[in-house]
C-alpha positions as CSV (number, residue, x, y, z in Angstrom):
1,M,-18.4,-23.3,-7.8
2,K,-17.2,-26.9,-7.9
3,T,-16.5,-26.5,-11.6
4,L,-14.5,-23.4,-10.9
5,S,-12.4,-25.2,-8.3
6,I,-11.7,-28.0,-10.8
7,A,-10.7,-25.4,-13.4
8,L,-8.3,-23.8,-10.9
9,L,-6.7,-27.1,-10.1
10,C,-6.3,-27.7,-13.8
11,Y,-4.7,-24.3,-14.2
12,F,-2.1,-25.1,-11.5
13,A,-1.4,-28.4,-13.1
14,W,-0.9,-26.7,-16.4
15,S,1.6,-24.2,-14.9
16,G,4.0,-27.0,-14.1
17,A,3.5,-28.8,-17.5
18,A,5.4,-28.4,-20.8
19,I,5.8,-24.9,-22.1
20,A,4.4,-26.0,-25.5
21,Q,0.9,-26.3,-24.0
22,P,-1.3,-23.2,-24.5
23,A,-2.2,-21.3,-21.4
24,P,-5.9,-21.6,-20.2
25,S,-7.7,-18.4,-19.4
26,I,-7.2,-17.2,-15.8
27,P,-10.4,-18.1,-13.9
28,L,-12.7,-15.2,-12.8
29,E,-13.6,-16.8,-9.5
30,W,-13.1,-19.9,-7.5
31,T,-13.1,-21.3,-4.0
32,D,-9.6,-21.9,-2.6
33,P,-9.5,-25.7,-2.1
34,L,-7.3,-25.3,1.1
35,T,-9.0,-22.4,2.8
36,H,-12.6,-22.7,1.5
37,H,-12.9,-19.0,0.9
38,K,-14.2,-17.5,-2.3
39,V,-11.7,-15.6,-4.5
40,I,-12.8,-13.2,-7.3
41,R,-10.6,-11.6,-10.0
42,L,-11.7,-8.0,-9.9
43,T,-9.7,-6.8,-13.0
44,R,-11.1,-8.4,-16.1
45,T,-9.0,-6.6,-18.8
46,G,-5.3,-6.2,-19.5
47,T,-2.5,-8.2,-18.0
48,D,-0.8,-5.8,-15.6
49,N,-3.1,-4.3,-13.0
50,K,-2.2,-3.3,-9.5
51,S,-4.2,-2.1,-6.5
52,F,-2.8,0.7,-4.4
53,Y,0.0,0.4,-1.8
54,F,-1.3,-0.8,1.5
55,H,-1.5,2.6,3.2
56,N,-3.0,4.5,0.3
57,N,-6.8,4.5,0.4
58,P,-8.2,3.8,-3.0
59,F,-11.9,3.8,-2.2
60,I,-14.6,6.4,-2.8
61,K,-18.4,6.2,-3.0
62,T,-20.3,6.6,-6.3
63,P,-22.1,10.0,-6.5
64,D,-25.4,8.5,-5.4
65,G,-23.7,6.9,-2.4
66,K,-25.0,3.4,-3.3
67,D,-21.8,1.7,-4.5
68,D,-18.1,1.7,-3.7
69,L,-15.5,2.6,-6.3
70,M,-11.9,1.5,-6.2
71,I,-9.1,3.3,-8.0
72,Y,-6.4,1.1,-9.4
73,A,-3.5,1.3,-11.9
74,G,-3.3,-0.6,-15.2
75,V,-0.8,-0.6,-18.0
76,V,-2.1,0.7,-21.4
77,D,0.3,0.8,-24.4
78,G,3.2,0.5,-22.0
79,R,2.1,3.4,-19.8
80,R,0.7,3.3,-16.3
81,Q,-2.9,4.8,-16.1
82,F,-5.7,5.0,-13.5
83,F,-9.0,3.2,-13.7
84,T,-12.1,3.1,-11.5
85,L,-13.7,-0.2,-10.6
86,N,-17.2,-0.5,-9.3
87,L,-16.9,-3.2,-6.6
88,R,-20.6,-4.3,-7.1
89,T,-20.8,-4.5,-10.8
90,L,-17.1,-4.9,-11.5
91,E,-17.4,-2.3,-14.3
92,S,-14.0,-0.7,-15.0
93,V,-13.6,2.8,-16.5
94,Q,-10.2,4.3,-17.6
95,L,-9.7,7.6,-15.9
96,T,-6.4,8.9,-17.3
97,D,-4.6,8.7,-20.7
98,R,-1.4,10.6,-20.1
99,P,1.2,10.0,-22.8
100,Q,3.9,9.7,-20.2
101,G,1.8,7.7,-17.8
102,V,1.0,8.6,-14.2
103,N,2.9,8.4,-10.9
104,G,1.5,8.5,-7.4
105,E,-1.6,7.1,-5.6
106,I,-3.7,9.9,-4.2
107,V,-7.5,10.0,-4.0
108,D,-9.0,13.3,-2.9
109,K,-12.5,12.5,-1.6
110,T,-13.3,16.1,-0.9
111,H,-13.1,17.1,-4.6
112,R,-13.7,13.6,-6.0
113,E,-10.4,13.7,-7.8
114,V,-7.4,11.4,-8.3
115,I,-4.2,13.4,-8.1
116,Y,-1.0,12.3,-9.7
117,Q,2.3,13.4,-11.2
118,T,3.7,13.3,-14.7
119,G,7.3,14.5,-14.8
120,D,7.3,17.8,-12.9
121,S,3.6,18.5,-13.4
122,V,0.8,17.6,-10.9
123,F,-2.6,16.9,-12.3
124,A,-6.1,16.2,-10.9
125,T,-8.7,14.2,-12.8
126,H,-12.3,14.2,-11.7
127,I,-13.5,10.7,-11.0
128,D,-17.0,11.2,-12.4
129,T,-16.5,13.6,-15.3
130,R,-12.9,12.6,-16.1
131,Q,-12.0,16.2,-16.7
132,T,-8.4,16.9,-15.9
133,R,-6.8,20.1,-14.6
134,L,-3.2,21.2,-14.0
135,V,-2.5,21.7,-10.3
136,H,1.1,22.7,-10.2
137,V,4.4,22.6,-12.0
138,F,7.6,22.1,-9.9
139,P,10.9,23.6,-11.0
140,H,12.7,20.8,-12.9
141,E,15.9,21.1,-10.9
142,L,14.0,20.4,-7.6
143,G,13.0,16.8,-8.4
144,A,10.0,17.1,-6.1
145,S,7.3,14.5,-5.7
146,I,3.9,14.4,-4.0
147,S,2.7,11.5,-1.9
148,T,-0.6,12.4,0.0
149,V,-3.6,14.7,0.4
150,N,-4.9,15.9,3.7
151,A,-8.3,15.2,5.2
152,D,-10.0,18.3,4.0
153,G,-8.5,18.3,0.5
154,T,-6.6,21.6,0.9
155,L,-3.0,20.4,1.0
156,L,-0.7,18.0,-0.7
157,A,2.5,16.9,0.9
158,G,5.7,15.6,-0.6
159,K,9.5,15.6,-0.5
160,Y,12.7,16.5,-2.4
161,N,16.3,16.1,-1.6
162,D,19.5,18.1,-1.9
163,G,21.6,17.7,-5.0
164,K,22.1,14.7,-7.3
165,K,23.8,12.3,-4.8
166,A,20.7,10.1,-4.5
167,Q,20.3,9.9,-8.3
168,E,23.9,9.0,-8.7
169,I,23.6,6.1,-6.2
170,L,20.4,4.8,-7.8
171,A,22.0,5.0,-11.3
172,K,25.0,3.0,-10.1
173,Y,23.2,0.6,-7.8
174,P,19.6,0.1,-9.2
175,Q,18.7,-2.9,-7.0
176,K,17.1,-2.1,-3.6
177,S,19.6,-4.5,-1.9
178,Q,22.3,-2.3,-3.4
179,Y,21.1,1.2,-2.9
180,F,19.1,1.0,0.4
181,S,22.0,1.2,2.8
182,R,24.0,3.5,0.6
183,I,21.4,6.2,0.5
184,Y,20.9,5.9,4.2
185,E,24.6,6.2,4.9
186,A,25.0,9.2,2.6
187,H,22.8,11.4,4.9
188,I,21.5,13.5,2.1
189,K,19.5,16.5,3.1
190,H,15.8,15.9,2.5
191,Y,12.9,18.4,2.6
192,L,9.3,17.9,3.5
193,F,6.8,20.3,2.0
194,T,3.2,21.1,1.6
195,L,1.5,22.4,-1.5
196,N,-1.7,24.4,-1.3
197,I,-4.0,22.9,-3.9
198,K,-5.9,26.1,-4.5
199,T,-3.2,28.7,-4.4
200,G,-0.1,26.6,-5.5
201,E,1.9,27.9,-2.5
202,M,4.7,25.5,-1.7
203,R,6.0,25.6,1.9
204,V,8.9,23.6,3.3
205,I,7.9,22.4,6.8
206,H,10.9,20.2,7.7
207,E,14.5,19.6,6.6
208,E,17.1,17.2,7.9
209,N,20.0,15.1,6.8
210,E,17.9,11.9,6.9
211,W,16.2,9.9,4.2
212,T,12.5,10.8,4.6
213,N,9.9,8.6,3.1
214,H,6.4,7.0,3.5
215,I,4.7,10.4,3.8
216,Q,1.0,10.1,4.9
217,F,-1.6,12.6,6.0
218,S,-3.9,11.6,8.8
219,P,-7.3,10.5,7.4
220,T,-9.1,12.8,9.9
221,D,-6.7,15.6,11.1
222,P,-5.9,17.9,8.2
223,A,-2.7,19.2,10.0
224,L,-1.2,15.9,11.0
225,L,1.4,14.4,8.7
226,M,3.3,11.2,9.3
227,Y,6.7,10.4,7.7
228,C,9.6,8.0,8.3
229,H,13.3,7.9,8.6
230,E,14.1,5.4,5.8
231,G,17.1,3.1,6.0
232,P,18.0,-0.3,7.6
233,W,15.2,-0.6,10.2
234,H,17.5,-1.7,13.0
235,K,19.5,1.5,12.6
236,V,16.7,4.1,12.6
237,D,13.9,5.4,14.9
238,R,11.6,5.3,12.0
239,I,8.1,6.6,12.7
240,W,7.5,10.4,13.1
241,T,4.6,12.9,12.9
242,I,4.7,16.6,12.2
243,D,2.0,19.3,12.6
244,V,2.1,21.1,9.3
245,N,0.9,24.4,10.9
246,T,3.4,24.6,13.8
247,T,6.1,22.3,12.3
248,D,6.4,20.6,15.7
249,Y,7.5,17.0,15.1
250,K,7.4,14.0,17.3
251,L,8.9,10.5,17.4
252,M,6.1,7.9,17.7
253,H,8.1,4.8,18.7
254,R,11.7,4.6,20.1
255,R,13.6,1.4,19.8
256,S,14.4,-0.2,23.1
257,M,16.7,-3.1,22.4
258,E,19.5,-4.2,20.1
259,M,18.2,-5.1,16.6
260,E,14.7,-4.0,17.2
261,I,12.8,-3.0,14.1
262,A,9.6,-1.1,13.5
263,G,8.1,-0.1,10.1
264,H,5.5,-0.3,7.4
265,E,3.4,2.1,9.4
266,F,-0.2,3.2,8.6
267,F,-2.9,5.3,10.2
268,A,-6.1,3.7,11.7
269,P,-9.3,4.8,9.9
270,D,-10.2,7.2,12.7
271,G,-6.6,8.7,12.8
272,K,-6.2,8.0,16.5
273,R,-3.5,5.3,16.2
274,I,-0.6,4.5,13.9
275,W,-0.1,0.8,13.4
276,F,3.2,-0.9,12.4
277,D,5.2,-4.1,12.2
278,L,7.3,-4.4,15.4
279,Q,10.0,-7.1,15.9
280,Q,11.7,-7.3,19.3
281,P,14.3,-8.2,18.2
282,R,14.4,-8.5,14.4
283,S,13.4,-11.9,13.1
284,V,12.7,-13.4,16.5
285,T,9.5,-12.0,18.1
286,F,6.7,-10.5,16.0
287,F,4.0,-8.0,16.9
288,L,1.5,-5.7,15.3
289,C,1.8,-2.6,17.4
290,G,-0.5,0.5,17.6
291,V,0.6,3.8,19.1
292,D,-1.8,6.6,20.1
293,V,-0.9,9.7,18.2
294,R,-1.6,12.0,21.1
295,S,-0.6,10.1,24.3
296,G,2.0,7.7,22.9
297,E,0.4,4.7,24.6
298,E,1.0,1.5,22.7
299,V,-0.9,-1.8,22.3
300,K,0.8,-4.9,21.0
301,Y,-0.6,-8.1,19.5
302,E,1.9,-11.0,19.1
303,M,1.8,-13.4,16.2
304,T,3.9,-16.4,15.1
305,R,6.7,-16.4,12.5
306,D,4.5,-17.9,9.8
307,E,1.7,-15.4,10.5
308,W,4.0,-12.3,10.0
309,S,3.2,-10.3,6.9
310,I,5.0,-7.8,4.8
311,H,2.1,-5.4,5.2
312,F,-0.9,-5.3,7.6
313,N,-4.1,-3.4,7.4
314,V,-7.1,-2.8,9.7
315,S,-10.9,-3.0,8.9
316,P,-13.0,0.2,8.8
317,D,-14.6,-0.8,12.2
318,Q,-11.1,-1.6,13.6
319,R,-12.1,-5.0,14.8
320,L,-10.2,-7.1,12.3
321,Y,-6.8,-7.0,10.7
322,C,-5.3,-8.6,7.6
323,G,-1.9,-9.4,6.3
324,D,-0.3,-10.4,3.0
325,G,2.1,-13.1,4.3
326,G,5.6,-13.5,3.0
327,D,8.0,-16.0,1.4
328,P,11.0,-17.6,3.1
329,G,13.3,-14.9,1.8
330,Q,11.6,-12.1,3.9
331,V,12.8,-10.9,7.2
332,A,10.7,-13.4,9.2
333,K,12.1,-16.4,7.2
334,A,8.8,-18.1,7.6
335,A,8.6,-21.8,6.5
336,D,4.9,-21.6,5.7
337,G,4.0,-17.9,5.4
338,M,2.7,-17.6,1.9
339,W,-1.0,-16.8,2.6
340,I,-3.4,-13.9,2.7
341,Y,-4.4,-13.8,6.4
342,L,-7.3,-12.5,8.4
343,F,-6.5,-11.7,12.1
344,R,-8.8,-11.4,15.1
345,P,-7.5,-10.0,18.4
346,D,-7.7,-12.3,21.3
347,G,-6.1,-10.8,24.4
348,R,-2.6,-9.9,23.5
349,R,-2.4,-12.1,20.5
350,L,-3.7,-12.2,17.0
351,V,-5.6,-15.4,16.0
352,S,-5.1,-16.0,12.3
353,E,-7.3,-17.5,9.6
354,R,-5.8,-18.3,6.2
355,L,-7.8,-16.8,3.3
356,V,-5.8,-17.5,0.1
357,N,-3.0,-19.9,-0.7
358,M,-0.3,-17.7,-2.2
359,K,2.2,-20.6,-3.0
360,G,2.1,-19.6,-6.7
361,H,2.8,-15.9,-6.0
362,N,6.1,-14.3,-6.6
363,Y,6.6,-12.0,-3.6
364,K,8.8,-9.6,-5.5
365,L,5.3,-8.1,-6.2
366,E,4.0,-7.3,-2.7
367,P,0.3,-8.1,-2.4
368,N,-0.6,-5.0,-0.3
369,V,-3.8,-6.0,1.4
370,H,-6.9,-3.7,1.9
371,F,-10.3,-4.4,3.5
372,S,-13.2,-3.5,1.2
373,P,-15.3,-0.6,2.6
374,D,-18.1,-3.1,3.5
375,Q,-15.6,-5.3,5.3
376,K,-16.8,-8.4,3.4
377,W,-13.6,-8.8,1.3
378,V,-9.8,-8.5,1.5
379,I,-8.4,-7.0,-1.7
380,F,-4.9,-7.7,-2.9
381,R,-2.8,-7.8,-6.1
382,S,-1.1,-11.0,-7.3
383,N,0.8,-12.7,-10.1
384,M,-0.2,-16.2,-8.7
385,L,-1.9,-17.4,-11.9
386,G,0.2,-17.5,-15.0
387,G,2.4,-14.5,-14.3
388,E,-0.2,-11.9,-15.2
389,T,-0.8,-9.3,-12.5
390,H,-4.4,-8.7,-11.4
391,V,-6.4,-7.4,-8.5
392,Y,-8.2,-10.0,-6.5
393,A,-10.7,-10.1,-3.6
394,V,-11.2,-12.9,-1.1
395,E,-14.5,-13.2,0.8
396,I,-14.0,-13.1,4.6
397,E,-17.0,-15.4,5.1
398,K,-16.1,-19.0,4.5
399,Q,-18.0,-20.9,1.8
400,G,-20.5,-23.3,3.4
401,G,-20.4,-21.4,6.7
């Protein structure tokens, strides 16, 4: 391990040296010299590999139940495709080979399929056999997209919007800093829908003149769907749920002060709480907040400015939390926030432990942390070494105790 640490330091030294020098190979594992935690590069092929967005669950057991697989996306011949990665052996297998690439990040554990969209068509590829079937074709003029599968694998949920206004805004203002407020202020009608995987029945369950986004089914309740009102966070009451059977909807957190923001919401593994980044007010006081989906009761854990993260996640046993940090350009304006963090609750605060130094990472690529199913690792994506994007895992147990 000492040799690997030296190799890593040499790599960082090279990255600031003359361009004419050939790039050394990216190390497969090392011990972070500042945190003393072991880091492993999980993806060993290609140069553009990404783990899933933080609230999309990429994990599923092998058929014999002995190992954990992780679905991730890699670029092959310029097209995004899906792969499986065995987290014990690190064996990687390509699942899809769509000529147009794949969109979406949906793993249906019930049917052991990864579900994705290519153009207007929805496909499902079996994780073990790699057999692919067509699930549904949307009318082209609808512009519909799917986002999530429910807990029993019967329904997909997605959205579409009214007309071409959003497309016109995106075409004219392609940068998020340009289009974000404009789409919000346009108040374009958006529709939430469910799609029956077996019958193909598409049912609109909600419509409003608000920008709806971040659609997530509960991991345990097949009828509970979460969505958000997208837009500048200080202008929206963002986090909502809807019962897809009754279409009754409910606001999960109401802002209580000027410039309060709440967002980047995600379900707890048991589906009983929704966790989110809460700032009261924006860029001043920072919390990780969890709201009970039934009672509305909230718990808040405070953290420092430097500990704030773009995204948080919770361990399977719900005793630990992790975060992906942020550079000084993020909302927290942290002076020293570029770390992968582990958090332990202590009363009403989170006590942090730094796991990975992310000073070499460009945060235009958000790391999007996940706990491994065995809770021994925090998994993230990064371009911190040489500009290539790979999926990494950092061991929670510190080297040498």
